[in-house]
C-alpha positions in Angstrom: -58.7 8.0 -52.8 -55.3 6.9 -51.6 -52.6 9.5 -51.8 -50.7 9.3 -55.0 -53.2 7.0 -56.8 -55.4 8.3 -59.7 -58.0 6.7 -62.0 -55.8 7.4 -65.0 -52.9 5.6 -63.5 -55.1 2.5 -62.6 -56.7 2.6 -66.1 -53.3 2.9 -67.8 -51.9 0.0 -65.8 -55.0 -2.2 -66.6 -54.7 -1.3 -70.4 -51.0 -2.2 -70.2 -51.8 -5.6 -68.6 -54.5 -6.3 -71.3 -52.2 -5.4 -74.1 -49.6 -7.8 -72.6 -52.2 -10.5 -72.7 -52.6 -10.6 -68.9 -55.7 -10.3 -66.8 -55.7 -7.1 -64.8 -56.0 -7.8 -61.0 -55.7 -5.8 -57.9 -52.4 -7.4 -57.0 -50.8 -6.9 -60.4 -52.0 -3.3 -60.6 -50.6 -2.6 -57.1 -47.4 -4.3 -58.1 -47.1 -2.3 -61.3 -47.9 1.0 -59.5 -45.9 0.2 -56.4 -48.6 1.7 -54.1 -52.3 1.9 -53.5 -54.7 0.2 -51.0 -56.7 -2.8 -52.2 -60.1 -1.1 -51.7 -59.1 1.9 -53.8 -57.6 -0.2 -56.5 -60.7 -2.5 -56.7 -63.0 0.5 -57.0 -60.9 2.1 -59.7 -60.6 -1.2 -61.5 -64.4 -1.6 -61.6 -64.7 1.9 -63.1 -62.1 0.9 -65.7 -64.2 -2.2 -66.6 -67.4 -0.1 -67.0 -65.6 2.3 -69.3 -64.1 -0.6 -71.2 -67.5 -1.7 -72.5 -68.3 1.8 -73.8 -64.9 2.0 -75.5 -65.4 -1.5 -77.1 -68.9 -0.6 -78.4 -67.5 2.5 -80.0 -64.7 0.4 -81.6 -67.2 -2.3 -82.8 -69.5 0.1 -84.7 -68.5 -0.8 -88.2 -70.6 1.0 -90.8 -71.2 -0.3 -94.3 -70.8 -4.0 -93.1 -73.1 -6.7 -94.3 -75.8 -7.7 -91.9 -74.5 -11.2 -91.4 -71.0 -9.9 -90.7 -72.3 -7.4 -88.2 -74.4 -10.1 -86.6 -71.3 -12.3 -86.4 -69.3 -9.5 -84.8 -72.1 -8.8 -82.4 -72.2 -12.5 -81.4 -68.5 -12.5 -80.9 -68.7 -9.3 -78.8 -71.5 -10.9 -76.8 -69.4 -14.0 -76.2 -66.5 -11.8 -75.4 -68.5 -9.7 -73.0 -69.9 -12.9 -71.4 -66.5 -14.3 -71.0 -65.2 -11.0 -69.7 -68.1 -10.8 -67.3 -67.4 -14.3 -66.1 -63.8 -13.5 -65.8 -64.7 -10.3 -64.0 -67.0 -12.1 -61.6 -64.2 -14.6 -61.0 -61.7 -11.8 -60.5 -64.2 -10.0 -58.4 -64.7 -13.1 -56.3 -60.9 -13.4 -55.9 -60.7 -9.7 -55.1 -63.5 -10.0 -52.6 -61.8 -13.0 -51.0 -58.5 -11.2 -51.0 -60.3 -8.2 -49.5 -61.9 -10.4 -46.9 -58.5 -11.9 -46.2 -57.0 -8.5 -46.0 -59.8 -7.3 -43.8 -59.3 -10.4 -41.6 -55.6 -9.7 -41.5 -56.3 -6.1 -40.7 -58.7 -7.1 -38.0 -56.1 -9.5 -36.6 -53.5 -6.8 -36.9 -55.9 -4.4 -35.3 -56.4 -6.8 -32.4 -52.7 -7.2 -32.2 -52.3 -3.5 -32.3 -55.0 -3.2 -29.6 -53.2 -5.7 -27.5 -49.9 -4.0 -28.2 -51.6 -0.6 -27.4 -53.0 -2.1 -24.2 -49.6 -3.4 -23.3 -48.1 -0.1 -24.3 -50.6 1.7 -22.1 -49.9 -0.7 -19.3 -46.2 -0.1 -19.8 -46.8 3.6 -20.0 -48.8 3.4 -16.8 -46.0 1.3 -15.2 -43.5 3.8 -16.7 -45.5 6.6 -15.1 -45.5 4.8 -11.8 -41.8 4.1 -12.2 -41.3 7.7 -13.2 -43.1 8.8 -10.0 -41.0 6.4 -8.0 -37.9 7.5 -9.8 -38.8 11.2 -9.2 -39.3 10.4 -5.5 -36.1 8.5 -5.5 -34.4 11.3 -7.4 -35.6 13.8 -4.8 -34.3 11.5 -2.0 -31.0 11.2 -3.9 -30.8 14.9 -4.4 -31.4 15.4 -0.7 -28.8 12.7 0.0 -26.4 14.4 -2.5 -26.9 17.7 -0.8 -26.2 16.1 2.6 -23.2 14.3 1.2 -22.1 17.6 -0.4 -22.3 19.2 3.0 -20.5 16.3 4.6 -17.9 16.4 1.8 -17.3 20.1 2.4 -16.9 19.4 6.1 -14.6 16.5 5.4 -12.6 18.7 2.9 -12.3 21.3 5.6 -11.2 18.6 8.1 -8.8 17.3 5.5 -7.3 20.7 5.0 -6.9 21.1 8.7 -5.4 17.6 9.1 -3.1 18.3 6.1 -2.0 21.5 7.7 -1.5 19.6 11.0 0.4 16.9 9.2 2.6 19.5 7.6 3.3 21.1 11.0 3.9 17.6 12.5 6.2 16.9 9.5 8.1 20.1 10.1 8.3 19.3 13.8 9.4 15.8 13.0 12.1 17.0 10.7 13.3 19.4 13.3 13.2 16.7 16.0 14.9 14.3 13.6 17.6 16.9 12.8 18.1 17.5 16.6 18.1 13.8 17.3 20.6 13.2 14.5 22.8 16.0 15.8 22.5 14.7 19.4 23.2 11.1 18.2 26.2 12.3 16.3 27.4 14.3 19.4 26.8 11.2 21.5 28.6 9.1 19.0 31.5 11.5 19.1 31.4 11.6 22.9 31.3 7.8 23.0 34.2 7.5 20.6 36.1 10.1 22.7 35.3 8.2 25.9 36.2 4.9 24.2 39.5 6.5 23.0 40.2 7.8 26.5 39.2 4.5 28.0 41.6 2.7 25.6 44.3 5.2 26.5 43.7 4.8 30.2 43.6 1.0 29.8 46.9 1.1 27.9 48.4 3.4 30.4 47.1 1.3 33.3 48.5 -1.8 31.6 51.9 0.0 31.3 51.7 1.2 34.9 50.7 -2.2 36.0 53.7 -3.7 34.2 55.9 -1.0 35.8 54.4 -1.6 39.2 54.8 -5.3 38.9 58.4 -4.8 37.9 58.9 -2.3 40.8 57.1 -4.7 43.2 59.3 -7.6 42.1 62.4 -5.3 42.6 61.1 -4.2 46.0 60.4 -7.8 47.0 63.9 -8.7 46.0 65.3 -5.7 48.0 63.0 -6.6 50.9 64.3 -10.1 50.9 67.9 -8.9 50.8 67.1 -6.4 53.7 65.4 -9.1 55.6 68.4 -11.4 55.2 70.7 -8.6 56.3 68.3 -7.8 59.2 68.4 -11.4 60.3 72.2 -11.3 60.1 72.2 -8.1 62.1 69.8 -9.5 64.7 72.1 -12.5 65.0 75.1 -10.2 65.4 73.2 -8.1 67.9 72.3 -11.2 69.9 75.9 -12.3 69.8 77.0 -8.8 70.8 74.4 -8.8 73.6 75.7 -12.1 74.7 79.3 -10.8 74.5 78.2 -7.6 76.4 76.6 -9.8 79.1 79.9 -11.6 79.4 81.8 -8.3 79.4 79.5 -7.1 82.2 80.1 -10.2 84.1 83.8 -9.9 83.6 83.6 -6.1 84.4 81.7 -6.9 87.6 84.3 -9.5 88.5 87.0 -7.1 87.7 85.3 -4.4 89.8 85.1 -6.9 92.7 88.7 -7.7 92.1 89.7 -4.1 92.0 87.8 -3.5 95.2 89.9 -6.2 96.8 93.0 -5.1 95.0 93.6 -1.6 96.0 97.1 -1.6 94.6 96.2 -2.2 91.0 95.1 1.2 89.5 96.5 0.4 86.1 94.5 -2.8 85.8 91.4 -0.9 87.0 91.8 1.8 84.4 92.2 -0.8 81.6 89.1 -2.6 82.8 87.1 0.6 83.0 88.1 1.4 79.4 87.2 -2.1 78.2 83.8 -1.7 80.0 83.2 1.6 78.4 84.0 0.3 75.0 81.7 -2.7 75.5 78.9 -0.4 76.7 79.3 1.8 73.6 79.1 -1.2 71.3 76.0 -2.5 73.1 74.3 0.9 72.8 75.1 1.0 69.1 73.7 -2.5 68.5 70.5 -1.6 70.5 70.0 1.6 68.5 70.4 -0.4 65.2 67.9 -3.1 66.4 65.3 -0.5 67.6 65.3 1.7 64.5 66.0 -0.4 61.3 66.0 1.3 57.9 63.9 -1.4 56.1 60.8 -3.2 57.5 60.9 -7.0 57.8 59.4 -9.2 55.1 56.4 -10.1 57.4 55.2 -6.4 57.2 55.5 -6.2 53.4 53.0 -3.9 51.7 50.0 -5.6 50.1 50.1 -5.5 46.3 47.5 -3.7 44.3 45.3 -5.7 42.0 46.3 -5.6 38.3 45.0 -2.6 36.4 44.4 -0.5 39.6 45.8 3.1 39.5 47.8 4.7 42.3 
């Protein structure tokens, strides 16, 4: 018996269908009960039909009826039973057909379930193989993970060392940068000082050049004047020398005359005095010519180039 289905429930459902004027069938009883397998409902429905004849015979026992009335009731009951039997056979045939269809459907479903089970078993086998492959792969991955973990630890250690080295290099770079900045600032200050000194020297050289040019022009003018005076002195010296030559000639002539003229002591004395005066003038002119105070223009000092410092 199916769980939750009893004979009383099936009988009550069949009685309710008969009372409602409907023919009790397996589908209607299952629909009314909401559960039950077709085989169980069919067996219980047959039991209900067997019990129905007994109940009807008890109901049809009518004492104190006339014989013809009893016979009539008996004939009606026979016809009813015949009709009920025919209907029961028809219903049984329908139930059997439905049962065969259900069995066929169950057989088909069982085949489908067998196919599904075979597929599931194949899938399970494939899953087992895949699981074995996955386990092998997992073991390989675990070994690889362990290797990578070791490599990662080594890389982390290298990273820490490199980070420490980078920090040291950064500190050294900052120190070098600070030193370079200080040196650059010192060089810039030195360059500015050198440039300032150079500008000062250039300005001073320019001023000195201007002064030297002015002095040189003044010296050139003075040298030109001295050269002119020197040329005049040379000309005067030449004239004095010519005059002295004449005086010497005259003195020589006078000496000769004095030699011939013994009685002219006064004239001789005057001539000697004139000779001495001429000799003195000649010596003075020679001294002036031999040691001049200013050099001639031909020996003028060469000018320094502009901007040159003395």
